[in-house]
PLY file of the C-alpha trace (Angstrom):
ply
format ascii 1.0
element vertex 335
property float x
property float y
property float z
element edge 334
property int vertex1
property int vertex2
end_header
-15.43 -77.66 29.47
-13.53 -74.49 30.36
-13.28 -71.74 27.71
-10.14 -71.49 25.70
-7.57 -69.29 27.31
-7.24 -67.13 24.21
-10.77 -65.86 24.73
-10.11 -64.72 28.28
-9.32 -61.06 28.82
-6.67 -62.22 31.22
-4.84 -65.59 31.31
-3.87 -67.56 34.35
-0.66 -65.54 34.77
-2.49 -62.18 34.70
-1.37 -61.12 31.23
-3.66 -58.90 29.16
-5.35 -60.42 26.12
-5.76 -58.96 22.63
-9.23 -57.46 23.19
-8.13 -55.53 26.26
-5.07 -54.33 24.38
-7.35 -52.91 21.70
-9.38 -51.18 24.41
-6.28 -49.70 25.98
-5.06 -48.41 22.63
-8.44 -46.80 22.00
-8.37 -45.10 25.41
-4.81 -43.90 24.76
-5.87 -42.49 21.37
-8.71 -40.54 22.96
-6.38 -39.12 25.60
-3.85 -38.19 22.92
-6.55 -36.51 20.79
-7.73 -34.56 23.82
-4.21 -33.43 24.60
-3.72 -32.34 20.99
-6.98 -30.38 21.05
-5.98 -28.68 24.28
-2.55 -27.87 22.85
-4.12 -26.46 19.65
-6.59 -24.38 21.62
-3.77 -23.14 23.82
-1.72 -22.15 20.76
-4.66 -20.30 19.23
-5.37 -18.49 22.50
-1.70 -17.56 22.70
-1.80 -16.17 19.15
-4.92 -14.14 19.91
-3.37 -12.89 23.15
-0.15 -11.98 21.36
-2.14 -10.11 18.69
-4.06 -8.18 21.33
-0.81 -7.30 23.10
0.43 -5.84 19.83
-2.70 -3.69 19.44
-1.99 -0.10 20.35
-3.63 3.29 20.59
-2.83 6.10 18.14
-4.40 9.33 17.04
-5.36 8.36 13.50
-4.05 10.80 10.91
-7.10 10.20 8.71
-10.09 10.43 11.04
-8.24 12.45 13.68
-9.53 10.29 16.54
-7.61 8.50 19.25
-8.52 4.91 18.45
-7.39 1.33 18.85
-5.15 0.26 15.98
-5.41 -3.49 15.54
-2.28 -5.45 14.79
-2.79 -7.31 11.50
0.56 -8.91 10.69
4.25 -8.21 10.33
5.77 -7.55 6.90
9.39 -6.74 6.04
10.14 -6.16 9.70
7.26 -3.67 10.09
4.11 -4.06 12.18
1.00 -3.38 10.09
-1.85 -1.82 12.05
-5.39 -0.74 11.12
-7.50 2.01 12.70
-10.74 0.55 14.02
-12.61 3.80 13.30
-11.87 4.45 9.62
-9.78 1.50 8.42
-6.55 3.38 7.67
-3.56 1.03 7.62
-0.14 2.08 8.82
3.32 0.53 8.86
5.45 1.08 11.93
9.07 1.37 10.82
12.40 2.00 12.45
15.15 4.08 10.90
13.70 4.45 7.40
15.26 7.38 5.49
13.24 8.40 2.39
15.99 10.64 0.99
18.50 7.81 0.85
15.92 5.34 -0.46
14.33 7.31 -3.30
17.32 7.74 -5.56
18.00 6.72 -9.17
18.20 3.11 -7.90
14.49 3.21 -7.12
13.66 3.96 -10.75
16.15 1.61 -12.41
15.43 -1.86 -11.01
17.89 -1.74 -8.11
15.12 -1.67 -5.50
12.90 -4.78 -5.47
9.81 -2.68 -4.67
10.58 0.15 -7.09
10.37 0.44 -10.88
12.04 -1.92 -13.32
13.13 0.80 -15.77
11.16 4.04 -15.42
12.96 5.99 -18.15
12.84 3.04 -20.55
9.04 2.94 -20.34
8.55 6.67 -21.08
6.33 6.14 -24.13
3.91 3.86 -22.30
3.83 6.07 -19.21
3.22 9.23 -21.20
0.26 7.67 -23.01
-1.19 6.71 -19.64
-0.51 10.18 -18.21
-2.15 11.81 -21.23
-5.35 10.02 -20.22
-4.93 11.25 -16.65
-4.63 14.83 -17.91
-7.87 14.46 -19.87
-9.54 13.13 -16.72
-8.30 16.12 -14.66
-9.58 18.59 -17.25
-13.13 17.42 -16.56
-12.79 19.10 -13.17
-10.36 21.93 -14.02
-9.68 22.72 -17.66
-6.63 24.95 -17.23
-4.63 27.02 -14.76
-1.59 26.32 -12.64
-0.72 22.72 -11.82
1.70 21.30 -9.26
2.86 17.68 -9.40
4.16 16.48 -6.01
6.52 13.55 -6.54
6.84 14.19 -10.27
9.66 11.63 -10.87
11.16 12.22 -14.34
8.46 14.67 -15.42
6.54 12.51 -17.89
3.18 13.59 -16.49
4.21 17.25 -16.50
5.14 17.09 -20.17
1.63 15.86 -20.98
-0.03 18.40 -18.67
1.88 21.44 -19.95
-0.25 21.48 -23.11
-3.13 22.82 -20.98
-1.59 23.97 -17.68
1.21 26.15 -16.36
3.13 23.33 -14.67
5.72 22.89 -11.93
6.86 19.95 -9.83
8.54 18.78 -6.65
10.70 15.65 -6.59
12.76 14.13 -3.77
15.18 12.18 -5.99
17.89 14.56 -7.20
18.66 12.62 -10.40
15.01 12.63 -11.42
14.57 16.33 -10.62
17.68 17.22 -12.63
16.36 15.17 -15.55
13.17 17.28 -15.42
15.10 20.54 -15.41
17.23 19.46 -18.38
14.01 18.86 -20.30
12.82 22.40 -19.58
10.49 21.77 -16.65
10.25 23.93 -13.53
10.98 21.30 -10.88
12.38 21.70 -7.36
14.30 19.07 -5.42
13.12 18.24 -1.92
9.98 17.64 0.08
6.81 19.70 -0.06
7.41 22.04 2.89
6.33 25.61 3.60
9.54 27.15 2.24
9.37 25.32 -1.07
5.64 25.85 -1.55
6.09 29.52 -0.72
8.43 29.85 -3.68
5.85 28.28 -5.97
2.87 30.35 -4.83
-0.73 29.20 -5.04
-2.06 26.80 -7.64
-5.32 25.48 -9.11
-4.52 21.78 -9.38
-2.27 19.60 -7.21
-1.60 15.98 -8.14
-0.10 13.20 -6.04
0.07 10.15 -8.29
1.00 7.07 -6.24
2.75 9.35 -3.74
0.61 9.78 -0.61
1.39 6.25 0.66
5.12 7.11 0.71
4.88 10.30 2.78
6.04 10.26 6.41
2.99 12.32 7.42
0.42 12.53 4.61
-2.14 14.48 6.62
0.34 17.27 7.39
1.43 17.36 3.75
-2.14 17.55 2.43
-3.02 20.23 4.99
-0.02 22.27 3.83
-0.96 21.81 0.19
-4.52 22.96 0.90
-3.11 26.27 2.15
-1.46 26.77 -1.25
-4.51 25.68 -3.26
-6.73 28.40 -4.69
-10.42 28.36 -3.65
-12.29 25.97 -5.92
-9.05 24.17 -6.77
-8.65 20.40 -6.74
-6.24 17.79 -5.39
-6.01 14.57 -7.40
-4.70 11.51 -5.56
-4.06 7.95 -6.73
-3.23 5.27 -4.18
-4.05 1.71 -3.19
-7.45 0.83 -1.71
-6.84 -1.02 1.57
-10.52 -1.88 1.81
-10.64 -3.56 -1.60
-11.52 -7.23 -1.98
-8.05 -8.09 -3.30
-6.33 -6.38 -0.39
-8.51 -8.13 2.19
-8.07 -11.55 0.60
-4.32 -11.23 0.00
-3.45 -9.81 3.43
0.30 -9.59 3.90
0.76 -10.80 0.29
-1.11 -7.86 -1.26
0.97 -6.45 -4.11
0.96 -2.96 -2.54
1.90 -4.18 0.92
5.56 -3.18 0.60
6.69 -1.41 3.78
8.77 0.58 4.48
8.40 1.89 0.92
4.62 2.13 1.48
3.87 3.55 4.90
0.12 4.21 4.70
-2.78 2.18 3.32
-5.94 4.20 2.70
-9.44 2.83 2.36
-12.31 4.80 0.82
-13.61 5.52 4.33
-10.26 6.77 5.62
-9.77 8.98 2.55
-13.22 10.46 3.09
-12.50 11.00 6.80
-9.21 12.80 6.13
-10.71 14.98 3.41
-13.63 16.03 5.61
-11.36 16.86 8.54
-9.31 19.13 6.25
-12.34 20.94 4.88
-12.23 19.25 1.47
-15.06 17.68 -0.50
-14.68 14.28 -2.15
-15.95 15.15 -5.63
-15.03 11.89 -7.32
-13.70 8.43 -6.42
-13.22 5.49 -8.77
-11.01 2.50 -9.54
-9.67 3.19 -13.03
-8.08 0.88 -15.56
-4.41 1.57 -16.14
-1.96 0.67 -18.90
1.08 -0.79 -17.11
4.46 -1.54 -18.74
4.95 -5.27 -19.13
8.43 -4.87 -17.64
6.91 -3.52 -14.41
4.33 -6.32 -14.26
7.00 -9.03 -14.63
9.24 -7.16 -12.19
6.54 -7.11 -9.51
5.40 -10.69 -10.10
8.97 -11.89 -9.71
9.30 -9.97 -6.46
6.00 -11.36 -5.14
7.15 -14.90 -5.91
10.17 -14.41 -3.65
12.74 -14.17 -6.43
15.04 -11.28 -7.20
13.40 -9.11 -9.88
15.25 -8.62 -13.16
14.73 -6.19 -15.99
13.61 -7.43 -19.41
14.39 -4.70 -21.92
11.98 -5.76 -24.66
9.03 -5.59 -22.27
9.60 -1.82 -21.86
7.84 -1.27 -25.18
4.71 -3.20 -24.27
1.87 -2.20 -21.98
-1.14 -4.10 -20.71
-4.46 -2.70 -19.47
-4.82 -3.78 -15.85
-7.48 -3.32 -13.18
-7.52 -5.35 -9.99
-9.91 -2.77 -8.45
-7.46 -2.31 -5.57
-6.22 1.16 -6.58
-8.38 4.27 -6.31
-8.37 7.70 -7.91
-9.77 10.54 -5.83
-10.61 14.17 -6.64
-10.81 16.48 -3.63
-12.24 19.98 -4.04
-11.44 23.01 -1.89
-14.62 25.07 -1.34
-14.79 28.26 -3.34
-15.18 30.32 -0.16
0 1
1 2
2 3
3 4
4 5
5 6
6 7
7 8
8 9
9 10
10 11
11 12
12 13
13 14
14 15
15 16
16 17
17 18
18 19
19 20
20 21
21 22
22 23
23 24
24 25
25 26
26 27
27 28
28 29
29 30
30 31
31 32
32 33
33 34
34 35
35 36
36 37
37 38
38 39
39 40
40 41
41 42
42 43
43 44
44 45
45 46
46 47
47 48
48 49
49 50
50 51
51 52
52 53
53 54
54 55
55 56
56 57
57 58
58 59
59 60
60 61
61 62
62 63
63 64
64 65
65 66
66 67
67 68
68 69
69 70
70 71
71 72
72 73
73 74
74 75
75 76
76 77
77 78
78 79
79 80
80 81
81 82
82 83
83 84
84 85
85 86
86 87
87 88
88 89
89 90
90 91
91 92
92 93
93 94
94 95
95 96
96 97
97 98
98 99
99 100
100 101
101 102
102 103
103 104
104 105
105 106
106 107
107 108
108 109
109 110
110 111
111 112
112 113
113 114
114 115
115 116
116 117
117 118
118 119
119 120
120 121
121 122
122 123
123 124
124 125
125 126
126 127
127 128
128 129
129 130
130 131
131 132
132 133
133 134
134 135
135 136
136 137
137 138
138 139
139 140
140 141
141 142
142 143
143 144
144 145
145 146
146 147
147 148
148 149
149 150
150 151
151 152
152 153
153 154
154 155
155 156
156 157
157 158
158 159
159 160
160 161
161 162
162 163
163 164
164 165
165 166
166 167
167 168
168 169
169 170
170 171
171 172
172 173
173 174
174 175
175 176
176 177
177 178
178 179
179 180
180 181
181 182
182 183
183 184
184 185
185 186
186 187
187 188
188 189
189 190
190 191
191 192
192 193
193 194
194 195
195 196
196 197
197 198
198 199
199 200
200 201
201 202
202 203
203 204
204 205
205 206
206 207
207 208
208 209
209 210
210 211
211 212
212 213
213 214
214 215
215 216
216 217
217 218
218 219
219 220
220 221
221 222
222 223
223 224
224 225
225 226
226 227
227 228
228 229
229 230
230 231
231 232
232 233
233 234
234 235
235 236
236 237
237 238
238 239
239 240
240 241
241 242
242 243
243 244
244 245
245 246
246 247
247 248
248 249
249 250
250 251
251 252
252 253
253 254
254 255
255 256
256 257
257 258
258 259
259 260
260 261
261 262
262 263
263 264
264 265
265 266
266 267
267 268
268 269
269 270
270 271
271 272
272 273
273 274
274 275
275 276
276 277
277 278
278 279
279 280
280 281
281 282
282 283
283 284
284 285
285 286
286 287
287 288
288 289
289 290
290 291
291 292
292 293
293 294
294 295
295 296
296 297
297 298
298 299
299 300
300 301
301 302
302 303
303 304
304 305
305 306
306 307
307 308
308 309
309 310
310 311
311 312
312 313
313 314
314 315
315 316
316 317
317 318
318 319
319 320
320 321
321 322
322 323
323 324
324 325
325 326
326 327
327 328
328 329
329 330
330 331
331 332
332 333
333 334
């Protein structure tokens, strides 16, 4: 007896049966999977190629070497690059004007990457700065002190108990606030003319300032010329080589170009100091008491929302340490 036609792979009219259809579908699936894999591989190769095209060569301001700067990502319209020799990060910007950016708006919550209410948190900030002064006195107990980027002078008021203090501030409103409170503060950038008026000094501080400077190496080199032998430069800034920075990538809390232009690692800070004839005497990642208003302001910004000020949080501060911000003491040799 002949087999039933439903078991044939092909019936008398040449039509394909169910089993062959299943085979055809399986073959089609494999072809489709292969095409998808090829397309994915092609996309990844294109991304790698595009990244390599964006790599570029620069003379690194930290290690002083002409080196490949790898393209990492793009943030706020700026390409973020990293020196392959020392790990210094840099933001390539177009048309950024610091003088028009760092105004009273920066300190009063009008800039999403600025301060929520700097003046309103004076008590918390001064307690924190008092601790910074005690830290500095372990390396230099007294003498003349210059604060570059002194804002509204809260640090200077704490330091003047032990030092003869002066400051430089780019924001006119902040500098005028300092002068009204009796501080010797000049408006502008730290250039040869301004530093010449101030003379030499024993201690120079740049607290969360170096990452904002158009050319930090040139500024530090200039400051070294006005630092007495044996004097110190104290710098606080983010640590681009920290675990948090590496894990967060473009979402790192301090990755805010064009406000932040430079991203130092411990290695790049060491390289710059050595090239300028300075000794790294101390480097750590300190705890810091941060106004609750600033914490909420930054968290809101990082979540993609427009930050808002919360007045009551100006009176509260929280100890914070994500180990992604470093404090460095650089010493100028005595002779």
